[in-house]
C-alpha positions in Angstrom: 91.3 83.3 114.1 93.8 84.6 111.6 96.7 82.2 110.9 100.2 83.7 111.3 103.3 82.2 109.7 106.9 83.3 110.1 105.9 86.2 112.3 107.6 87.8 115.2 104.4 88.6 116.9 100.7 87.7 116.7 98.8 90.2 114.6 95.3 90.3 113.2 93.7 92.1 110.2 90.2 91.8 111.5 90.0 95.5 112.2 90.7 96.1 108.5 87.9 93.8 107.5 90.3 91.1 106.2 89.1 87.9 107.8 90.6 84.4 108.1 93.7 85.3 106.1 96.9 83.4 106.2 99.2 86.2 107.3 102.9 86.2 106.4 104.1 88.9 108.7 107.4 90.9 108.5 109.2 88.4 106.2 112.8 89.0 105.4 113.9 90.1 101.9 115.3 86.6 101.3 112.0 84.9 102.3 110.0 87.2 100.0 112.5 86.6 97.2 112.3 82.8 97.5 108.5 82.7 97.8 108.2 84.8 94.6 110.5 82.4 92.7 108.8 79.3 94.1 105.4 80.6 93.1 106.6 81.2 89.5 106.0 85.0 89.8 109.7 85.9 89.4 113.2 84.7 88.4 116.6 85.5 89.7 119.0 87.4 87.4 122.8 86.9 87.1 123.5 89.3 90.0 121.1 87.6 92.4 118.4 90.2 92.1 114.7 89.3 91.7 113.1 90.1 88.4 109.4 90.3 88.1 106.8 91.6 85.6 104.2 94.0 86.9 101.6 93.0 84.4 99.4 95.3 82.3 100.6 98.4 84.1 104.3 99.2 83.9 103.9 102.7 85.2 101.5 104.9 87.2 98.0 105.6 85.9 97.4 109.3 86.9 93.8 109.4 85.6 93.0 106.6 88.0 94.3 108.3 91.2 91.6 109.6 93.5 91.3 111.4 96.8 88.3 111.0 99.0 86.5 114.3 99.3 85.6 114.8 102.9 85.7 117.3 105.7 89.6 117.1 105.9 90.2 117.5 102.2 87.3 119.4 100.8 88.7 123.0 101.3 92.4 122.1 101.2 92.9 119.9 98.1 93.4 121.5 94.6 90.7 119.5 92.9 90.9 118.9 89.2 92.5 116.6 86.6 95.4 115.8 89.0 93.4 115.4 92.3 90.2 113.7 91.3 87.5 113.6 94.0 86.0 110.3 95.2 82.9 110.0 97.3 83.3 108.7 100.8 80.3 106.3 100.4 81.8 104.9 97.2 85.2 104.4 98.9 83.5 102.6 101.8 81.8 100.1 99.4 84.9 99.6 97.3 87.1 99.2 100.3 84.8 96.5 101.7 84.9 94.6 98.4 88.7 94.6 98.4 89.0 93.5 102.0 86.4 90.7 101.3 88.5 89.7 98.3 91.6 89.4 100.4 89.8 87.5 103.2 90.6 83.7 103.3 93.7 84.3 101.2 97.4 84.4 101.8 98.5 88.0 102.4 101.8 89.6 103.2 102.0 92.2 105.9 104.8 94.6 106.7 105.1 97.2 109.4 107.4 100.0 108.4 107.6 103.8 108.6 108.4 106.8 106.5 110.4 110.0 107.3 113.9 109.5 108.7 113.6 112.4 111.1 112.1 111.0 114.3 110.1 114.2 114.8 108.2 113.5 111.6 108.0 109.7 111.6 104.8 108.2 110.2 104.1 104.5 110.9 102.7 102.5 107.9 101.3 99.0 107.7 101.3 97.5 104.3 99.1 94.6 103.3 99.9 93.1 99.9 98.5 90.3 97.8 102.0 89.3 96.4 105.3 88.6 98.1 107.2 90.8 95.5 105.0 93.8 96.3 105.9 93.3 99.9 109.6 93.1 99.0 109.3 96.5 97.2 107.9 98.0 100.4 110.7 96.4 102.4 113.2 98.1 100.1 111.5 101.5 99.9 110.0 102.2 103.3 112.1 102.5 106.5 112.6 99.3 108.4 111.9 99.3 112.2 114.2 97.5 114.6 112.8 94.3 116.1 112.2 95.9 119.5 110.1 98.6 117.8 107.7 96.1 116.4 106.6 94.9 119.8 104.6 98.1 120.3 104.1 99.2 116.7 100.9 101.1 116.1 100.2 101.9 112.4 99.0 105.4 111.6 98.4 104.7 107.9 97.6 101.5 106.0 98.4 100.6 102.4 96.3 97.8 100.9 97.5 96.6 97.5 95.5 93.9 95.6 96.7 93.8 92.0 94.3 91.0 91.0 91.2 92.7 92.2 89.4 94.4 89.4 86.9 97.2 90.0 83.6 97.5 88.1 83.6 101.1 87.0 79.8 101.1 86.5 79.3 100.1 90.1 82.4 101.3 92.0 82.8 104.8 90.7 86.3 104.3 89.2 87.3 105.2 85.6 88.4 101.6 84.8 89.3 98.4 86.6 92.4 99.8 88.3 92.5 102.5 91.0 94.7 104.2 93.6 92.7 106.0 96.3 93.7 108.1 99.3 91.3 108.5 102.3 92.7 111.0 104.8 90.0 110.4 107.3 90.5 106.6 107.4 94.2 107.0 106.7 94.2 104.4 104.0 95.8 104.1 100.6 93.7 101.6 98.6 95.2 100.1 95.4 93.7 97.6 93.1 93.9 96.3 89.5 97.5 97.3 89.0 100.8 95.5 89.9 103.0 98.6 89.4 104.7 98.9 92.7 105.3 102.6 92.4 101.6 103.2 93.1 102.3 102.2 96.8 105.3 104.5 97.1 103.6 107.4 95.5 100.4 106.9 97.5 102.3 107.5 100.8 104.3 110.3 99.2 101.1 112.0 98.2 99.7 111.6 101.7 102.9 113.2 103.1 102.5 116.1 100.6 99.3 116.9 102.3 100.2 116.1 105.9 103.5 117.8 106.2 102.6 121.3 104.9 99.1 121.4 106.4 99.8 119.9 109.9 103.6 120.1 110.3 104.6 123.4 108.5 107.2 121.4 106.6 107.9 121.5 102.8 107.6 118.1 101.1 109.8 117.8 98.0 110.0 115.5 95.0 113.8 115.6 94.8 117.0 113.8 95.5 119.6 115.1 98.0 123.2 114.6 99.0 125.8 116.0 101.4 129.3 117.2 100.8 132.4 116.6 102.9 131.8 120.0 104.6 128.2 119.2 105.4 126.7 121.2 102.6 123.4 119.8 101.3 122.4 119.8 97.7 118.9 119.2 96.4 118.0 117.9 92.9 114.4 118.5 91.7 113.3 116.8 88.4 110.7 114.7 86.7 111.3 111.1 85.7 114.2 110.7 83.2 115.9 114.0 84.0 118.7 112.5 86.1 117.6 112.9 89.8 118.8 109.5 90.9 121.9 109.5 88.7 123.2 112.9 89.6 122.6 112.6 93.3 124.7 109.4 93.3 128.0 111.2 93.5 131.1 109.3 94.7 132.4 112.5 96.4 129.1 113.2 98.3 127.0 111.1 100.7 123.5 110.3 99.5 120.5 111.3 101.7 118.0 109.9 99.3 117.0 109.7 95.6 113.4 110.9 95.4 111.4 112.2 98.3 112.4 114.6 101.1 111.1 117.1 103.7 112.6 120.5 104.5 111.9 121.4 108.1 111.8 124.7 110.1 114.6 123.2 112.1 116.8 123.7 109.1 117.1 120.0 108.2 116.4 118.0 105.1 115.3 114.4 105.7 114.6 111.4 103.4 111.1 110.0 103.4 112.3 106.6 102.3 114.6 103.7 103.1 115.5 102.8 99.6 115.9 103.9 95.9 113.7 103.3 92.9 115.8 103.9 89.8 115.2 103.7 86.1 117.5 101.2 84.5 116.9 102.0 80.8 120.3 101.9 79.1 122.0 101.4 82.4 125.8 100.8 82.3 128.4 100.5 85.1 130.5 103.2 83.5 127.8 105.9 83.5 126.0 104.9 86.7 128.2 102.8 88.8 126.4 103.2 92.1 123.0 102.1 90.7 124.6 99.3 88.6 126.4 97.8 91.6 123.3 98.2 93.8 121.5 95.6 91.7 122.3 92.4 93.7 120.5 90.0 96.0 117.7 91.9 97.7 117.1 94.3 94.7 113.8 94.0 92.8 113.9 94.5 89.0 110.7 95.3 87.2 109.8 94.6 83.5 113.3 94.0 82.3 114.3 91.6 79.5 117.1 89.0 79.6 119.6 88.5 76.9 118.6 85.4 74.9 119.4 82.2 76.6 120.7 83.8 79.8 119.6 85.4 83.0 121.7 88.5 82.2 119.5 91.7 81.9 119.6 93.6 78.7 119.2 97.1 79.9 118.8 98.4 76.3 115.8 96.2 75.7 112.6 98.2 76.2 110.3 95.8 74.5 108.1 95.6 77.6 108.4 99.2 78.6 110.9 102.1 78.6 110.0 102.5 82.3 112.2 99.6 83.4 113.0 100.0 87.2 114.9 98.6 90.1 114.2 99.1 93.9 116.8 98.4 96.5 117.5 99.4 100.1 119.6 102.5 100.4 122.2 100.4 102.2 123.0 98.9 98.7 124.7 102.3 98.1 128.1 102.5 99.7 128.3 106.3 100.2 125.2 107.2 102.2 124.5 109.9 104.8 124.1 108.3 108.3 120.5 108.8 109.4 119.4 110.1 106.0 119.3 113.7 107.3 121.2 116.8 106.2 121.4 120.5 107.1 119.9 123.4 105.2 120.8 123.2 101.5 123.4 125.5 100.0 122.5 124.6 96.3 119.3 123.6 94.6 119.3 122.2 91.1 116.2 122.1 88.9 116.7 119.3 86.3 115.1 119.3 82.9 115.6 117.0 79.9 114.8 119.6 77.3 114.4 117.6 74.1 113.9 120.9 72.1 117.6 121.7 72.7 116.8 125.3 73.8 117.7 125.7 77.5 121.3 126.2 78.5 123.1 123.2 80.1 123.5 125.3 83.3 122.1 128.6 84.3 121.7 130.5 87.6 118.2 131.7 88.7 117.0 134.7 90.6 114.5 134.0 93.4 111.6 135.0 91.1 112.9 132.8 88.3 113.4 129.9 90.8 109.7 130.2 91.9 108.5 130.4 88.3 110.4 127.4 87.2 109.5 125.4 90.3 105.8 126.0 89.6 106.3 125.3 85.9 108.2 122.0 86.5 109.3 121.7 82.9 110.8 118.8 81.0 110.0 117.5 77.5 109.0 114.1 76.1 111.0 112.8 73.2 109.5 111.5 69.9 108.5 107.9 70.0 108.0 107.5 73.8 104.2 107.5 73.5 101.8 106.7 70.7 101.3 109.8 68.6 104.3 111.6 69.9 106.4 112.2 66.7 108.2 115.3 67.8 109.3 116.8 71.2 106.4 117.6 73.5 106.6 119.9 76.5 105.7 118.3 79.8 104.9 120.7 82.7 104.3 119.1 86.1 103.9 121.7 88.9 106.5 121.5 91.6 108.2 118.8 89.6 105.6 116.4 90.9 102.1 117.5 90.2 100.6 114.0 90.2 101.6 113.7 93.9 100.7 117.2 95.1 97.3 117.5 96.7 97.6 121.2 97.5 97.7 124.2 95.1 101.2 124.4 93.6 101.7 128.0 94.8 101.4 126.8 98.4 104.5 124.7 97.9 106.2 127.4 95.8 105.7 130.0 98.5 107.2 127.7 101.2 110.2 126.9 99.0 110.8 130.6 98.1 110.8 131.6 101.8 113.1 128.8 102.7 115.5 129.6 99.8 115.7 133.2 100.9 116.1 132.4 104.6 118.9 129.9 103.8 120.5 132.1 101.1 120.4 129.1 98.7 121.8 129.3 95.1 119.4 127.9 92.6 120.5 126.4 89.2 118.6 125.2 86.2 120.3 122.2 84.6 119.4 120.9 81.1 120.3 117.2 80.9 118.6 117.0 77.5 119.6 118.0 74.0 122.3 120.3 72.6 123.0 121.2 69.0 119.3 120.9 68.0 116.2 119.1 69.1 115.8 115.4 69.6 116.5 113.7 66.2 118.9 116.5 65.1 121.0 117.3 68.2 122.7 115.0 70.7 122.1 114.3 74.4 124.2 116.3 76.8 127.1 114.2 77.9 126.7 113.0 81.5 130.3 113.8 82.3 129.8 117.5 81.3 126.6 117.7 83.4 128.5 116.2 86.4 131.3 118.7 85.9 128.9 121.7 85.8 127.2 120.5 89.0 130.5 119.9 90.7 131.7 123.4 89.7 128.5 124.9 91.1 128.9 123.0 94.4 132.5 124.0 94.8 131.8 127.7 94.3 133.8 127.7 91.0 131.0 129.5 89.2 130.6 132.3 91.7 133.1 134.7 90.1 132.9 133.8 86.4 131.2 136.1 83.8 127.5 135.5 83.1 125.2 136.5 80.2 121.5 136.5 80.4 119.6 134.4 77.9 117.8 136.7 75.5 114.5 134.8 75.6 114.4 133.2 79.1 116.4 135.9 81.0 118.3 133.2 83.0 122.0 133.8 83.6 124.4 131.6 81.6 128.0 131.2 82.9 130.5 131.9 80.1 133.0 129.4 81.4 133.1 126.3 83.5 135.9 124.0 84.6 136.2 120.8 82.5 133.4 121.8 80.2 133.9 123.2 76.6 132.8 126.8 76.6 131.1 126.5 73.3 128.3 124.3 74.7 127.4 126.7 77.5 125.5 128.9 75.1 123.0 126.6 73.3 122.5 129.0 70.4 126.1 128.5 69.4 125.6 124.7 69.2 122.9 124.9 66.5 123.8 124.7 62.8 121.2 127.4 62.2 121.2 130.0 65.0 118.3 131.8 63.4 116.2 128.7 63.7 117.3 128.4 67.3 115.9 131.9 68.0 112.5 130.9 66.5 112.3 127.7 68.5 113.4 129.4 71.7 110.5 131.9 71.4 108.1 129.0 70.6 109.2 127.2 73.8 108.9 130.5 75.8 105.3 130.8 74.6 104.6 127.2 75.8 105.9 128.2 79.2 103.6 131.3 79.3 100.6 129.3 78.2 101.1 126.7 80.8 101.6 129.3 83.6 98.4 131.2 82.7 96.5 129.0 85.1 98.7 130.1 88.0 99.0 133.8 87.3 96.2 134.9 89.6 97.9 133.2 92.5 101.4 134.4 91.7 103.0 137.6 93.1 105.0 140.2 91.1 108.4 138.6 91.9 107.3 135.2 90.6 105.8 136.8 87.4 109.1 138.6 86.9 110.7 135.2 86.6 108.8 134.5 83.3 110.5 134.4 79.9 111.3 138.0 78.8 110.7 137.5 75.0 
């Protein structure tokens, strides 16, 4: 018989193969917070938030993410370096080893769900080895009401055992850590890593398969907010481009900061019940909503305290540049009730172009929008990874390739159709460098980026003059309220315009080289969105 403590109902994990476990079921955020501190696995910071260290892994490990290749996935998944196949028999053996490892131990179980739209709700049971992993899921997944738990039936299960190490020679993994999705068993199995984002991204990846294949709904790696008139805006972008920051707008209500679905019923809904924000260089002045959300109930990851205090030094990246915080969306004051909005009126593709080439704002044609969506461009800056001593392009299809099981063109075709049907305006926003590449130029000021996005949302860029970029063909506005006109044309910000021309063509060639693998699947309209020089 399993032992239950602090539970609202009697549950068993026997069906999962976890036997004789001491089950801490549906603990509150305070209880999980206190258990973590009492066990010596975390400390409380000056705001009351819990700070923990995720161990060896401070970020996702894309090369150790697998999908079981079976009758459901074999002909649907875009297999390759992103979606790595795993044999069903190997999964079964590894799963049994993990559940045996968790048997006779203390485990933390949480019933939750994803997808705020009731028509798309997916019930998820999470079994974690640590209390702080469970707190992360309390923050990030949607929280059922007490009466819902009485008849809760999980559809998917997440099992997270950071201390379990696989044996690659026996278990079929690349190394000791792994994150594996099995669509037949409806299980996300995670081991060997304490990085909490693996749990969130595991369920997100599952929805990126389930929604388009079975629900004819577009899943999106984006943030979203709603204006006073009910107009929805969507922000696509890779990590570090400003998705969370720019969607937290005091004049607009936040739907969510990272993962959404766009339905045929003309709604946009949040997958999650919380936010997972980067906190590198965080200040109250630049990002007040995120800064103030860090309080009791929030979970800080891999941050460093100022010497002799419990005050976080957000500029200290000695553990990792990927310092993070998770918190329930209710920690943000200005949120959209129900986390659902109407059809979007504006879509923003965010890129942190460390080459300093792309304009700070430009408007895209439908073909250009599809091309840039499939490309999913941003750029790494020098020093962020070993061996990176100059800007490096980073293309991630659909602004989230590591989480996209299907071929990128399937998502792009869905997005293109929805954009046309809803008559959406699409903008490319460069939150990266101006006046030169990283090391020479400077980062675009956040206040200017906010002003450009506000102008686009308010229709103040509808009637201004535009000029097409000579290399990328995208339309640059020649003026924008509250933004110096000289920064709108990036060529004018370089000390050597001729060098800019050379570097712009070099970047365009990188776009074309990346897109070569998609050309055979792309129609003429999409190909017309490619750089023109």
